[in-house]
C-alpha positions as CSV (number, residue, x, y, z in Angstrom):
1,M,-1.2,33.5,10.6
2,S,-4.3,31.9,12.2
3,L,-4.2,28.8,13.7
4,A,-6.5,26.1,15.7
5,K,-7.6,27.5,19.0
6,G,-6.6,31.0,18.2
7,K,-2.9,30.4,18.4
8,T,-0.4,32.1,16.2
9,R,2.9,31.9,15.3
10,T,5.3,34.3,13.1
11,H,8.2,32.2,12.9
12,L,8.5,29.4,11.0
13,P,11.8,27.1,11.0
14,E,13.5,25.8,8.1
15,D,12.4,22.0,8.6
16,S,8.5,23.0,7.7
17,L,9.4,24.0,4.6
18,V,7.9,21.8,1.6
19,D,9.0,22.8,-1.6
20,G,10.3,26.2,-0.3
21,Q,6.7,27.0,1.1
22,P,5.3,26.9,4.6
23,D,4.0,23.9,5.7
24,P,0.6,24.8,7.2
25,V,0.2,22.3,9.7
26,S,3.7,22.2,10.9
27,A,3.7,25.8,11.6
28,A,1.4,25.0,14.4
29,G,4.6,23.8,15.5
30,A,2.4,20.3,17.2
31,E,4.7,18.0,18.9
32,L,4.4,14.3,19.0
33,S,2.1,13.6,21.3
34,S,2.6,10.7,23.4
35,A,-0.6,10.6,25.2
36,T,-2.3,10.3,21.5
37,V,0.4,7.5,20.7
38,S,-0.2,5.8,24.1
39,T,-4.3,5.8,23.5
40,R,-4.1,4.4,19.9
41,R,-1.9,1.8,20.9
42,A,-4.1,0.7,23.8
43,R,-7.0,0.8,21.8
44,R,-5.3,-1.7,19.3
45,A,-4.1,-3.8,21.9
46,Q,-7.6,-4.4,22.6
47,D,-8.7,-4.9,19.7
48,P,-6.3,-5.8,16.8
49,L,-8.9,-5.3,13.9
50,S,-9.4,-1.7,15.2
51,Q,-9.4,1.0,12.5
52,P,-5.3,1.5,11.5
53,A,-3.4,4.7,11.4
54,T,-4.1,7.0,8.5
55,L,-2.3,9.6,6.9
56,R,-4.2,12.2,8.8
57,D,-3.3,10.3,11.9
58,V,0.3,10.9,11.3
59,A,0.1,14.5,10.0
60,R,-2.1,15.0,13.6
61,V,0.2,13.6,15.5
62,A,3.6,14.7,14.0
63,G,2.3,18.6,13.5
64,V,2.4,18.2,9.9
65,S,0.4,18.1,6.7
66,V,-1.2,15.1,5.1
67,A,0.9,16.0,1.9
68,T,3.9,16.3,3.9
69,V,3.3,12.5,5.5
70,S,2.6,11.5,1.8
71,L,6.0,12.7,0.8
72,V,7.9,11.3,3.3
73,V,6.5,8.4,3.4
74,N,6.5,7.6,-0.3
75,D,10.2,8.7,-0.2
76,K,10.0,11.5,-2.4
77,T,13.7,12.7,-2.1
78,Q,13.3,15.5,-4.6
79,A,11.1,17.3,-2.1
80,R,11.8,19.9,0.0
81,V,11.2,18.4,3.5
82,G,13.4,19.6,6.2
83,E,15.5,16.8,8.1
84,G,13.7,17.6,11.1
85,T,10.2,17.1,9.6
86,R,11.1,14.0,8.1
87,Q,12.7,12.5,11.0
88,R,9.4,13.9,13.2
89,V,7.2,12.0,10.6
90,L,8.9,8.9,10.6
91,Q,9.1,8.2,14.4
92,T,5.5,8.8,14.2
93,V,4.6,6.5,11.2
94,N,6.8,3.7,13.4
95,A,4.9,5.2,16.7
96,L,1.3,4.6,15.1
97,G,2.2,1.8,13.4
98,Y,1.0,3.0,10.2
99,R,1.4,1.2,7.2
100,T,1.4,2.1,3.4
101,N,-1.1,0.7,0.9
102,A,1.5,-1.0,-1.2
103,L,-1.4,-2.2,-3.2
104,A,-3.0,0.8,-4.0
105,R,0.2,2.4,-4.7
106,S,1.4,-0.2,-7.4
107,L,-2.4,0.5,-9.1
108,V,-1.9,3.9,-9.3
109,R,1.6,3.2,-11.4
110,G,-0.5,0.3,-13.3
111,E,2.1,-2.3,-12.2
112,S,1.9,-5.2,-9.0
113,P,4.5,-6.9,-6.9
114,F,2.5,-10.0,-7.7
115,I,2.8,-13.2,-10.0
116,G,0.1,-15.0,-9.8
117,L,0.5,-19.4,-9.8
118,V,-2.8,-21.0,-10.9
119,A,-2.7,-24.6,-10.5
120,D,-5.2,-27.7,-10.4
121,A,-3.8,-29.6,-7.5
122,I,-0.2,-28.7,-7.0
123,A,-0.6,-27.2,-3.4
124,T,-2.2,-30.5,-2.1
125,T,0.4,-32.7,-4.1
126,P,3.6,-33.0,-1.7
127,F,6.1,-33.6,-4.1
128,A,5.0,-31.5,-7.0
129,G,4.3,-28.6,-4.4
130,R,8.1,-28.0,-4.4
131,I,7.1,-26.1,-7.8
132,V,5.2,-23.6,-5.4
133,R,8.4,-23.5,-3.4
134,G,10.6,-23.0,-5.9
135,A,8.5,-19.9,-7.9
136,Q,7.7,-18.3,-4.4
137,E,11.7,-18.1,-3.8
138,E,12.5,-17.1,-7.0
139,A,10.0,-14.7,-6.7
140,W,11.2,-12.8,-3.9
141,K,14.3,-12.3,-5.4
142,H,13.1,-10.2,-8.0
143,G,10.8,-8.2,-5.4
144,Y,7.5,-9.6,-6.2
145,V,5.1,-11.8,-4.0
146,L,3.6,-15.1,-5.4
147,L,-0.3,-15.2,-5.4
148,V,-1.2,-19.1,-5.3
149,A,-4.8,-20.7,-6.6
150,D,-5.2,-24.3,-6.4
151,T,-8.7,-24.6,-8.4
152,D,-8.7,-28.7,-8.4
153,A,-9.0,-28.5,-12.0
154,V,-12.5,-27.2,-11.9
155,P,-13.0,-25.0,-15.0
156,D,-14.9,-21.9,-13.0
157,A,-12.6,-22.2,-10.2
158,T,-9.9,-21.6,-13.0
159,D,-11.5,-19.4,-14.6
160,R,-12.4,-16.8,-11.3
161,A,-8.6,-17.5,-10.2
162,I,-7.4,-15.8,-13.3
163,Q,-9.9,-13.1,-13.2
164,M,-8.7,-12.2,-9.7
165,M,-5.1,-12.5,-10.8
166,G,-6.1,-9.9,-13.2
167,E,-8.0,-7.9,-11.3
168,H,-4.7,-7.5,-9.0
169,R,-2.9,-6.7,-11.8
170,A,-0.5,-9.4,-11.7
171,H,3.0,-9.5,-13.1
172,G,1.7,-12.2,-15.2
173,I,0.3,-15.9,-14.4
174,L,2.3,-19.3,-13.8
175,F,-0.6,-21.8,-15.1
176,S,0.5,-25.2,-13.8
177,T,-0.5,-28.7,-13.3
178,W,0.3,-31.3,-10.9
179,Y,1.9,-34.0,-13.4
180,H,3.5,-33.3,-17.0
181,R,0.7,-33.2,-19.7
182,D,-0.6,-30.8,-22.3
183,V,-3.1,-28.1,-21.9
184,E,-5.4,-26.1,-23.7
185,P,-5.2,-22.9,-22.3
186,P,-8.3,-21.2,-20.3
187,A,-9.8,-18.6,-22.4
188,S,-9.9,-16.4,-19.8
189,L,-6.3,-16.1,-19.8
190,G,-6.7,-13.7,-23.0
191,T,-3.3,-11.6,-23.4
192,I,-2.0,-11.8,-19.8
193,P,1.4,-12.7,-19.9
194,T,1.4,-16.6,-19.1
195,V,4.1,-19.2,-18.4
196,F,3.0,-22.8,-18.6
197,V,4.4,-25.0,-15.9
198,N,5.2,-28.8,-15.9
199,C,2.6,-28.7,-18.8
200,R,2.6,-27.8,-22.5
201,S,0.3,-25.6,-24.0
202,T,-1.1,-26.7,-27.5
203,S,-1.6,-23.1,-28.5
204,P,1.4,-21.8,-30.9
205,G,3.4,-18.9,-29.5
206,S,3.0,-20.1,-26.0
207,Y,6.0,-20.7,-23.2
208,S,6.5,-23.8,-21.7
209,V,9.2,-25.0,-18.8
210,I,8.6,-29.0,-18.6
211,P,10.9,-31.5,-17.5
212,D,12.9,-33.6,-20.1
213,E,11.4,-37.1,-19.5
214,E,13.6,-38.3,-22.3
215,Q,16.3,-37.7,-20.6
216,G,15.2,-38.8,-17.2
217,G,14.8,-42.2,-19.0
218,R,17.6,-42.1,-20.6
219,A,19.8,-41.6,-17.1
220,A,17.4,-44.4,-15.5
221,T,18.7,-46.5,-18.2
222,E,22.1,-46.0,-18.5
223,H,23.0,-46.2,-14.7
224,L,21.5,-49.6,-15.1
225,I,24.0,-50.6,-18.1
226,E,26.7,-49.1,-16.1
227,R,26.0,-51.6,-13.2
228,G,26.5,-54.4,-15.8
229,H,22.9,-55.2,-16.7
230,S,22.1,-55.9,-20.2
231,R,18.6,-57.6,-19.8
232,I,16.6,-55.0,-18.4
233,A,13.0,-54.5,-18.4
234,F,10.8,-51.1,-18.4
235,I,7.5,-50.9,-16.5
236,N,5.6,-48.2,-18.4
237,S,2.2,-46.3,-17.3
238,T,-0.8,-47.6,-19.6
239,E,-1.5,-43.9,-19.4
240,T,-0.7,-41.8,-22.7
241,T,0.9,-39.1,-21.6
242,P,4.1,-36.8,-22.2
243,S,6.0,-39.0,-19.6
244,T,5.2,-42.6,-20.8
245,V,6.2,-41.4,-24.5
246,G,9.4,-39.6,-23.2
247,R,10.7,-42.4,-20.6
248,L,10.3,-45.1,-23.0
249,R,12.1,-43.1,-26.0
250,G,14.8,-42.8,-23.5
251,Y,14.9,-46.2,-22.4
252,K,15.2,-47.2,-26.2
253,Q,18.1,-44.5,-27.1
254,A,20.0,-45.7,-23.9
255,L,19.8,-49.5,-25.3
256,S,20.7,-48.4,-28.9
257,S,24.0,-46.1,-27.7
258,A,25.3,-49.0,-25.4
259,H,24.2,-51.6,-28.4
260,I,21.9,-53.7,-26.7
261,A,18.9,-54.9,-28.8
262,Y,15.4,-53.4,-27.8
263,D,13.1,-56.6,-26.6
264,P,9.6,-55.7,-26.9
265,K,8.8,-58.6,-24.2
266,L,10.6,-56.6,-21.4
267,L,8.4,-53.5,-21.8
268,V,5.3,-53.9,-19.5
269,R,2.6,-51.6,-19.2
270,S,0.9,-51.3,-15.8
271,F,-1.3,-49.0,-13.8
272,P,0.8,-46.4,-12.5
273,E,0.5,-47.3,-9.1
274,Q,1.7,-49.8,-6.1
275,E,-0.9,-52.2,-7.3
276,G,0.0,-51.9,-10.8
277,G,4.2,-52.4,-10.2
278,Y,2.9,-55.4,-8.1
279,A,0.9,-57.1,-10.9
280,A,4.1,-56.1,-13.4
281,G,6.4,-58.0,-11.2
282,E,4.1,-61.2,-11.3
283,R,4.4,-61.1,-15.3
284,L,8.5,-60.3,-15.1
285,L,9.1,-63.2,-13.0
286,A,7.1,-65.8,-15.0
287,M,9.4,-65.2,-17.6
288,A,11.4,-67.9,-18.9
289,N,14.6,-65.2,-19.2
290,R,13.7,-62.9,-16.6
291,P,15.8,-59.6,-16.5
292,T,18.5,-58.8,-13.9
293,A,17.2,-54.9,-13.6
294,V,13.9,-53.5,-13.7
295,F,13.2,-49.4,-14.7
296,C,10.2,-48.5,-13.4
297,Y,7.9,-45.6,-14.4
298,N,7.7,-44.2,-11.1
299,D,8.6,-44.7,-7.1
300,R,4.4,-46.3,-6.6
301,V,5.1,-49.0,-9.3
302,A,8.7,-49.6,-7.8
303,M,7.4,-49.6,-4.3
304,G,4.6,-52.5,-5.5
305,L,8.0,-55.0,-7.7
306,Y,9.3,-54.5,-4.4
307,D,6.6,-56.2,-2.6
308,R,6.4,-59.1,-5.3
309,L,10.2,-59.3,-5.4
310,K,10.3,-59.9,-1.6
311,E,7.5,-62.1,-1.3
312,A,9.7,-64.2,-3.8
313,G,12.3,-64.5,-2.1
314,L,14.8,-62.2,-4.1
315,A,17.2,-60.1,-3.0
316,I,17.5,-56.1,-4.1
317,P,19.5,-55.3,-5.9
318,N,21.9,-58.7,-6.1
319,D,19.0,-60.7,-7.6
320,M,17.1,-57.8,-9.4
321,A,18.1,-54.1,-9.4
322,V,15.4,-51.5,-9.2
323,V,15.1,-47.8,-10.5
324,G,11.9,-45.7,-9.9
325,F,11.4,-42.0,-11.3
326,D,10.1,-39.2,-9.2
327,D,11.7,-38.9,-6.1
328,Q,8.8,-39.0,-4.1
329,E,10.5,-38.2,-0.7
330,V,7.7,-40.7,1.0
331,I,8.7,-43.4,-0.9
332,A,11.9,-43.2,-2.5
333,A,14.4,-42.4,0.8
334,H,12.4,-45.1,2.8
335,L,12.0,-48.2,1.0
336,R,14.9,-50.8,2.0
337,P,16.8,-51.0,0.1
338,A,16.7,-47.1,-0.4
339,L,15.5,-46.4,-4.0
340,T,17.5,-45.4,-6.7
341,T,15.3,-42.8,-8.7
342,V,15.1,-40.2,-11.1
343,A,14.3,-36.6,-9.7
344,L,11.5,-34.5,-11.1
345,P,12.8,-31.3,-10.6
346,H,10.0,-29.4,-9.7
347,Y,11.7,-26.6,-7.4
348,D,13.9,-26.1,-11.1
349,I,10.9,-25.8,-13.2
350,G,9.0,-23.1,-10.8
351,A,12.0,-21.2,-10.6
352,L,12.9,-21.1,-14.1
353,A,9.2,-20.3,-14.6
354,V,9.2,-17.4,-12.9
355,R,12.6,-16.2,-14.5
356,T,11.0,-16.9,-18.2
357,L,7.7,-14.7,-17.2
358,L,10.0,-11.7,-15.9
359,D,11.8,-12.2,-19.4
360,L,8.7,-12.4,-21.2
361,T,7.3,-8.9,-19.7
362,G,10.7,-7.3,-19.7
363,P,13.1,-6.3,-22.2
364,R,14.9,-9.7,-22.7
365,Q,12.1,-11.4,-24.1
366,G,13.1,-14.9,-25.8
367,P,11.4,-16.6,-28.2
368,A,7.9,-18.6,-27.0
369,G,8.8,-22.4,-27.2
370,V,9.2,-25.2,-24.3
371,Q,12.2,-25.3,-22.3
372,Q,12.9,-28.7,-20.7
373,V,14.8,-28.7,-17.4
374,M,17.4,-32.0,-16.7
375,C,16.0,-34.8,-14.4
376,P,18.9,-35.8,-12.4
377,P,19.6,-39.7,-11.2
378,L,19.8,-40.2,-7.2
379,I,21.6,-43.3,-6.8
380,R,20.8,-45.0,-3.5
381,E,21.1,-48.7,-2.5
382,S,18.4,-50.5,-5.0
383,T,21.3,-50.7,-7.8
């Protein structure tokens, strides 16, 4: 057998066989070259962006064929590669720092290790960012990596992000908004498996995962009733969203269940920020028969109400109990007294969305529709 530089070898060891046939490069009996390894390591140390090791590099240093290296690194256990050869290849792979191209391999198989998350502003919104974390950790559990694109609600950027996910053959897409609302699916989603996260799709047959706003409003009001209050105000948002409708419905349900008559005078609508809460507090204090407890649309509204009550010399919760909504960490736990609130279950929403997507693309596909996640009350000192 004629080899490079005129060297020949007539005896081939068993561990140089591939599928029962001689491995032509193994036959050369080339040994792992410490000089080659050292040279490559030195070059990469000086220039981390230098060309990474290739299959041919591994084959040359290990003294085997490219086909043999491919069989070993792709763990083709059915192939007849001798254990000695296998170990030599793995040793060389480690020494040269060779890494397989997982993306290329997945594209060949028509599969992908990626799940895409396309959001409007979620990654830059502290409390809503829990959706990303919940989805990311759930994806890892199932062997997937989350690709996040925050588009700032720009239509062209959204379409480009969705196109990118499609080009990477993402297993599916989580389409998310930073606050709960109804959305019209972008046409660019096409037939890509999609779960709408923290929002509801207007298209029939869609899959959505959202917070149970109604249950949350009911839980907040029931807590105040359990504390002995019967004259409970609700400062709701001036915006028309699923949260304003759901939380108001829950508020009314709790009152009705406790046989407390709903008083429309105790429903105050205000801009859902600190200034709105302050203004609403002004109106509540002006009432002849003011409430003893207030359920606020969100924690920012509650913060404004705190300011107005303290200006009036009123103590929380002795003179007026206060409950918020959202559990924004920078607000709820740092107000004094600490704010009782209802948490938006963003982490659980993100995790459930991933499970729903995997079910949607797997054999256990469930019926389309809306899944609601419970909003738990967090009891602190303001009640």
